[in-house]
N, C-alpha and C positions, 0 to 999 in steps of 0.2 A: 504493500500500500504506500502511495506517495505521501509527501508531507501535506499536499493540498487536499487529500481525500477527506479528512475530518471537516475541513471548511466547506467543501462541496456537499458533503452529507448533511451539514447543518443548514445548507441553503436550499437544496432540492429534496423533494419527497421521493417515495419509492416509484412514483410514476414520472419522475423527471420534471415535475412542476415546482415553481418557486414556492417555498413555504410561506405561510401567512406571517409567521414570526419574523422571517427575514425581511419581507416587505415592510413590516412594522418598524424594524430597526432602521431601514433606509429612510422611511418617513420621519422618524425621530431625529435623525441627523440633519434632514432638511429643515425641520422645525427649529433646530438649534443653530442653523446657519453654518454648520461645520462641513464645508465642501470637501476638505481633506478626508474626513471620516466617511463621507458618502462615497467618494471615489475608492477608498480602501475596501469598502464592502463590495463594490461593483466590479473592481478590477479582475477577480478570478473568473467572472462569468463569461460564457460564450456569447457571441454576438446575438444569437437568437434568444438567449435568456435575458439579455439586456433589453431587447425589443419587447419581450413579454413583461418585463418590469415596468416599462412605460405604460402598458395597458392596465396593469394591476394597481398601480398607485392612483389616488384620486386625481382628477383632471387638473386641479389648481396647483398641483405639485410638479407637473411635467416640465414646465419651463425652468423651474428651479433645478430639477434634476439634470436637464440638458446643460445648464450653465455649470453645475458642479462637475460634470463629466468632462467638459471641455473637448479636447481632441480625441478623447476616448469614444465620443459619439461620432463615429466616422461613417463613411458611406455604407460599409457592410452592415452596420447596425440599422441604419435608416432603411436599407433595402428589405430588411426582415420585418419591419414594423407593419402593424395593422394600417390599412389605408386611411382611416379616419384619424388615428393618432398621428400618423406621419403628416397628414395635411395640416393638422393643428400646430405641429412643431414648425413646419416650413413656413407657415403664414407669418411668423415673426422674424423670418430671415430675409436678407436682401437678395436681389436677383443674382448678384455675384456669388453670394454664399451658396445658394441653391445650385448654381451652375458648377461651382467647385465640387459639390457632392455628386452631381450627375456625371461629371467628367470622369470620376473614378469608378463608375459602375459599368458592367456589361451593358450592351445596347438595350437588351430586353428589359433589364431592371430600370435603366434610365428612362425608357419610354413609359413604363408603368408609373413613374413619378411625374413626368412631364404632362401626360395626358389627363392627370387629375387636377392640374392647375387651372385657374380661371384664365380666360382668353388673354387678358391684359398681362397677367403674371407670366403666362407661358411665353408671350412675345418678348418680354424683358429678359427672361432666363435664356431663351434661344439666342438673343442678341449677345448675351454675355459668354456664350459657349465658344470654344475653339471651332474654326470653320469645318474641320473634318468631323468633329463630334456633332455639330449642328446638321451637317449634310446627312449623316447616318440616321439621326433621330427624325429629321424631316421625311426621309425616305420611309422609315418605319411607320410614321404617322399617316402616310399616304395610303397604307393598306387598311382594310376593314378592321373594326374592333374585334377582338377575340379571334384573330386569324393567325396563321403561322407567321406572317410577315411581322406582326406585332410581337410575337413570342420569340422569334429567332435571335441568335447572336450573329453579328457580322464577323467577329474575329474567329478565324479558323485556319487550318493548315491544308493547303492544296498544292500538289506538285504534278508535273507532267509524267506520263507513263514511261517515257524513254530514259528517265533517270535510273541510276543504279541504286541499290540499297545503301551502299557506302556514301554516295553523294547525298542521299536523303538524310542519313544520320548526321553528316557534317552540317547540313542546312539546319536541322533541328537544334543542333548544339550551338551553332554560331549566330543564328538569326535573333536579334534582340527584341523584335516586335511580335513574337508569337504569343498566342493566348496563354494565360497562366495555367489553365487546366484544359486538357483535351485527351481523348481516349483513342482517337483514330485519325489517320491522315486520309484526306480525300484525293483521289486521282482524277485529273481532268484532261480533256483533249485540247486541241488548239483553239476551239471555240468556247472554252471554259465550261463545257458540258461534263458533268460527273460521269466517269466510266467505271469507277470501282473505289474500294476503300482498303486501307491496310491498318490493322490494329497495331498498337505499339508493341505488343508481345510478339507479333510476327516480324516486325522490323528488327527486334533484338535477336531473334533466333534464325533469321534468314541468312543465306550466304551473301557476303558483302558485294560480290561481283554480279549478283543476280539483278535482273531488271525489275523495276517496280511492276511492270505489266505482267511479269511471270509470277509474282507472289501476291498480287492484289486479289481481293474477292470482287468478282464482277457483279454478282447479284446484290442489289441494295434497295432499300426503301427510299423513294424520293417523295418529298412532301411539297405539293404546290404551294406557292407563297400565299395564296388567298384561301387556303383550306381552313375550315373552322377548327379552333383549338380542341374542341371536344372530339372531332374526328382524328386529329393528330394523336390525342391521348389514347384513343382506341387502337390505333396502329402500333404505338409503342407497347401497349399491353398485349396485343395479339402476337406480335413478332418478337417480344422480349428485347426491345432495342435499348441501347445505351445512348446512342446519338443517331441523328439522321440528317441528311442533306436537304436543304430547302432550295427549290428551283423556281425561276420566274416563268413567265408565259412562253419564253423562247427556249426553255430547258437549261438555262445557264445557272450555275451554282451561285447563290447569293447569300447563303447563311447556313447556320446549323442549329438544330434544336437538341438539347441534351436532357437526359432523364430527370435531372434534378428540377428542371423547369416543369416537367410533366407531372411530377408528384404533386406539386401545388395545384396544377390544373385539375387533376383527378379529384382532389379534395374539394376544390372550389365548385366543380360541376356537380358533384354528388350532393353537397350541401345546398347548392343553388336550386336544384330540382325539388328537393324536399321542402324548401321554403316557399318556392313558387306554388307548389300544390296547396299550401296553406294560406297563401296570400300574406305572409308575414314580412314581405319586403326583403331587405338584405339580411335580416336576422342578426345584425351585428350589434352587440351591446354598447359599442362605442359610437354608433350612429347617433346624430343629434335627435333629440326626442321629437322635435317638430316634424322632421322628415319621416320618422317612424309613424307618427300619428296620421300624417297625410296618406301614406301608403296603405296602412291598415284600414283607415276610414273609407277610402275609395273601394277597397275590396269588400268591406262589410256593406257598403251602400249597394253594390251590385247584388250581394246575397240577400239584402233586404227585399229587393224587387222579386227575386226568385221565391222568397218566402211568401210574399203577397200573392204570387201566382198560385202557389200551393194552397194558400188560404182561400183563394177564390174557388178552387175545386171543392174544398170542404163546404163552402157556403152554398154550393149548388144542392148539397144533400143535407142542409141544416134541418129540414123537416123530418127526415128519417132519423137524424141524430136526436132530435127533440123527443121523438116517440120512443127511442130505445137508447138510453144514456150509455148502455154498455158499449155501443159502437164507438163513442168518444174515448172510452178506456182502451179498447183494443186496437184502434186504428194507429195509435202512436207506435205500437209494437210492430205492426206490419211495415210502417214507414221507416222506423229506426233500423230494423234488421236489413231492409233493402239498402239503406244508406251505408251501413257497415260493410255489407257484401260488395257493394259497388266500389267502395274505397279500397278494399283489398285487390279487386281486379284491376282497378285503375292504377294503383301503385305498381303492380307487377307489369302492366302494359307500358307505362311510362318508362320504367327502368329498362324493359326489354327494347324499347325503341331507342333509348339513349345509348345502350351498349351494343346496338346492331344485332341483338338476338332475334328481334322481330323485324322481318323484311317482307317484301311483297311475295316472296317465294313460300313463306310459311304462315301468312296471315290467316288463310282459310283454316288451316289445321289448328291455329291458336284459337280461332273463334269457336270451332267445334269443341275444343278442349274446355274452354271456359263455360260454354253452354252446358256441357255435361256436368261440370262441377256445380254450376248454379242450379241445375235441375235437381241434382242429388241433395244439395244443401237445402233447397226449397222443400223437397219432399220430407227430408229428415226433420228439419226444424218445424215444418208445417204440421207434421204428425204429432210432434211433441206438444206444440201449442194447442192443437185440436184436442188432444187428450186432456190437457189442463183446462181448456175452455169447457169441455163437456163435464168434467169433474166439478167445476165451480158453478156453471150456469144451467146445466142439464137442458141444453137447447140444441138439438141436432141440426136444424137449419143454420143457426149461428155458427156452430162448429164447422159445418161444411163450407160456409162462406169464408171463414177465417183460414181454413186449410187451403182453399183454392187461391185466395188472395196472397198468402205467403208464397205459394209456388210461382204465381204470376210475377210478383215483384222481385223475387229472387232471380228468375230468368231475365227479367228486365234489367236488374242490376248487373248481372253478368255481361249481357250484351252491351249495355251502356258503358260499362267500365272498360270495354275493349274497343267498341266501334267509335266512340267519341274521340279518344286520343288518336286512334289510327286515322280517322277522318280529318282531324285538325292537322295532323302531320302531313297528310297528303295535300292539304290546302296551304301548306307553308307556314302554319301557325305553330308555335312551340306548345305542345300538348301539356307541358308542365304548368304553363301559365293559366290556361283557361279551362282545362278539363274539369276541374272541381265544380265550377259553377254549373256547367251543362249537366254533368252527371248527377249532382245533387238535385237539380231541378227535375230531371227525369225520374229519379227514384221517389221524390216527394209527390209529383203529379200522378204518376202511374200507381204508386202505393195507395194514395188516398182514393183515386178513381176506381181502382180494382176492388178494394174492400167495400167502399161506400156504394159503388155502382152495383155490385153483386147483392149487397144488402137491400138496396132499393128494388132490384130486379125480382128478388124473392119475397118482397114485401115483409121484411122482418119488422116486427113491432111487439 
């Protein structure tokens, strides 16, 4: 065990998160105005843990912590920060200071900071950048948001195929402007089209007089510069990639995406889909409360109208409900079970669409599968409810109506849960955003209509 181990054990819990007691000690040093003590506490931390510390301390201490850390708060820490916290810190910095931070980062990290700035601030920071950095960032910003062009790094190692391995090794050893971290060398032709790759391990074990063309791997995954980052992440996951070349519309090598960038994307996309299904906005606890209220209120406003629609269906049968109050008791069960079943199917469908498990080639099979599941669940749960209904109310017509309505709404839930997300995706709409509203409306309307409609049809009273 190293000398630092007890300190780190006192800072991080078993899950690698900063301990509450440590955060409290940092806040205490800030209250005391003891910048040296603050810095001494933070010095052993990794950049990612320092970024976490800024999220965990109260917001009114963040600027004080930044001042106490001084040059310890460098670009690598800022790149790891939560977007909202980073924006808050950079708001109090001059354009030249922000430009100094941006110039130390890889292009993809620099772009993620620049694109979050207000238009006026962005313009000032861009003017303060070195011309080469400015050109690279402007090019990245010209690509669509959440595309490979925004995600990729411009710094990479590319060599022609006619070089020998010995010359390649000399180049890597002597060239001062190579990326700090890279795992493979890209091989390009005279038009700068990627024709193969060489892993660093191959370079070290190959014969020095061998040509690059003889030892390179020709098969490689090429990422179009305008491809959505979610599709890029799926390719990395599917083919177990460490890095991949990014090409423009003419097939020329323009950048590289590495697996460390993809890990963040997979995490972001998974969380984003879950939050979109619920209408909870970004779901970030550091997001300004006014922005969160606006997002959630708009979503709830839409749901209010779907609830009014469902209530309208109930109003059609209010005479039947007035005659038999039991209908009011039982209709909530039919509706609620349909909604829960639909949520299950919808979650599975949205995930399958996001991970490319569900495509046009197997949509029909997926629909049959969910229909069978919904029918089985409807019959099983309907029979259970029918047994309970007969046991309590001793009314065979009511029991039969409840049983039939449970089956109808279960089948409706299964079909809605898959057909609505698939239909929205076919229409070019993100199913994670709008599926919940439509699916909830369908289960509410059909649930009420089937139960109350059957009750009216059979003159239950």
